[in-house]
C-alpha positions as CSV (number, residue, x, y, z in Angstrom):
1,M,110.5,91.9,97.3
2,A,109.7,94.6,99.9
3,I,107.8,96.6,97.4
4,A,105.7,93.6,96.4
5,L,104.9,92.9,100.1
6,A,103.9,96.6,100.7
7,L,101.7,96.6,97.6
8,L,100.1,93.3,98.6
9,A,99.4,94.7,102.1
10,L,97.8,97.8,100.6
11,L,95.7,95.8,98.2
12,V,94.5,93.5,101.1
13,A,93.6,96.6,103.1
14,V,91.6,98.2,100.2
15,A,89.8,94.9,99.6
16,A,88.8,94.7,103.2
17,L,87.5,98.2,103.1
18,V,85.4,97.5,100.0
19,V,84.0,94.3,101.6
20,A,83.1,96.3,104.8
21,L,81.4,99.0,102.8
22,R,79.4,96.6,100.7
23,S,78.2,94.6,103.7
24,G,77.1,97.8,105.4
25,A,75.2,98.8,102.2
26,D,73.5,95.4,102.2
27,R,72.5,95.8,105.8
28,S,71.0,99.2,105.2
29,R,68.9,97.9,102.3
30,S,67.4,95.2,104.4
31,A,66.8,97.6,107.3
32,S,65.0,100.2,105.1
33,D,61.8,98.2,105.5
34,D,61.9,98.9,109.2
35,L,61.8,102.7,108.9
36,P,59.2,104.4,111.1
37,A,56.4,106.3,109.3
38,D,56.3,109.3,111.7
39,A,58.5,112.3,111.7
40,A,59.8,111.8,115.3
41,G,60.8,108.2,114.4
42,L,62.6,109.4,111.3
43,R,64.5,112.0,113.4
44,R,65.6,109.2,115.8
45,E,66.7,107.1,112.8
46,V,68.7,110.1,111.4
47,A,70.4,110.7,114.8
48,A,71.3,107.0,115.1
49,L,72.8,107.0,111.6
50,R,74.8,110.2,112.3
51,A,76.1,108.6,115.5
52,E,77.1,105.4,113.6
53,A,78.8,107.4,110.8
54,A,80.9,109.4,113.3
55,G,83.0,106.3,113.9
56,A,83.6,105.7,110.2
57,L,87.0,106.5,108.6
58,R,85.6,109.4,106.5
59,H,88.5,111.8,106.6
60,L,91.3,110.8,104.2
61,A,94.4,112.6,102.9
62,V,97.4,111.5,101.0
63,V,100.8,113.3,100.9
64,R,103.3,112.2,98.3
65,Y,107.0,113.2,98.6
66,D,110.6,112.3,97.8
67,A,112.0,110.7,101.0
68,F,115.6,110.7,99.7
69,D,117.6,113.1,97.5
70,E,118.7,110.3,95.1
71,M,115.1,109.4,94.2
72,G,112.7,111.3,92.0
73,G,109.1,110.9,91.2
74,R,107.6,111.4,94.7
75,L,107.4,107.6,95.2
76,S,107.0,107.8,99.0
77,W,103.6,108.6,100.6
78,S,101.7,109.0,103.8
79,L,97.9,108.3,104.0
80,A,95.7,109.5,106.9
81,L,92.5,107.5,107.6
82,L,90.5,109.2,110.4
83,D,87.0,109.3,111.9
84,D,85.1,112.4,113.0
85,A,86.9,112.5,116.3
86,G,90.3,112.4,114.7
87,N,91.0,108.8,115.6
88,G,92.5,106.3,113.2
89,V,95.8,105.5,111.5
90,V,98.5,107.0,109.3
91,L,100.0,104.6,106.8
92,T,103.4,105.5,105.4
93,S,105.5,103.9,102.6
94,I,109.1,105.2,102.2
95,R,110.6,104.2,98.9
96,G,114.4,104.1,98.6
97,R,116.6,103.1,95.7
98,N,116.9,99.4,96.8
99,E,114.0,99.0,99.3
100,A,110.7,100.2,100.5
101,R,109.5,100.3,104.1
102,T,105.9,100.6,105.3
103,Y,104.8,102.0,108.7
104,A,101.5,102.4,110.5
105,K,101.0,104.8,113.4
106,S,97.9,105.3,115.6
107,I,96.2,108.7,115.7
108,S,94.1,109.8,118.6
109,D,92.3,113.2,118.8
110,W,94.1,114.4,115.6
111,A,97.6,113.7,117.2
112,G,100.0,110.8,116.8
113,E,100.5,108.4,119.6
114,Q,104.0,107.9,118.2
115,E,106.1,110.8,116.9
116,L,104.9,111.7,113.4
117,S,107.1,112.7,110.5
118,P,106.4,116.1,108.9
119,E,104.7,114.4,106.0
120,E,102.5,112.3,108.3
121,S,101.6,115.4,110.3
122,E,100.7,117.1,107.0
123,A,98.4,114.2,106.0
124,V,96.6,114.4,109.3
125,A,96.3,118.2,108.9
126,H,94.8,117.8,105.4
127,A,92.4,115.1,106.6
128,R,91.3,117.4,109.5
129,L,90.6,120.3,107.0
130,A,88.4,118.0,105.0
131,R,86.0,117.7,108.0
132,T,83.2,119.8,106.5
């Protein structure tokens, strides 16, 4: 039952992300008619878009692992979802033989507000390296 709830929560989060991305794409299509024709105006538009994108959860990393010795298959995972400043969340699902637990921890400036497990820290580090 816990696995089903964890999967349902993950599916709802992914669906919300897809809806948010689609609504942003629809807005950008309608706003494209308002683009300025001069170079200075275009520079301002690009700067505004870069500033807006800085707050997007663009830096992602997943670490899969075996949380317990009796389990195989690397069924546990930690997922880091961070913006350009290193703010966001780490989602963790720990799978045991008879149960699964899911955790969410806040991240600020590339560091956890709560103590992070080694796997969660690894996910944040991988997301940070992907900041090119």
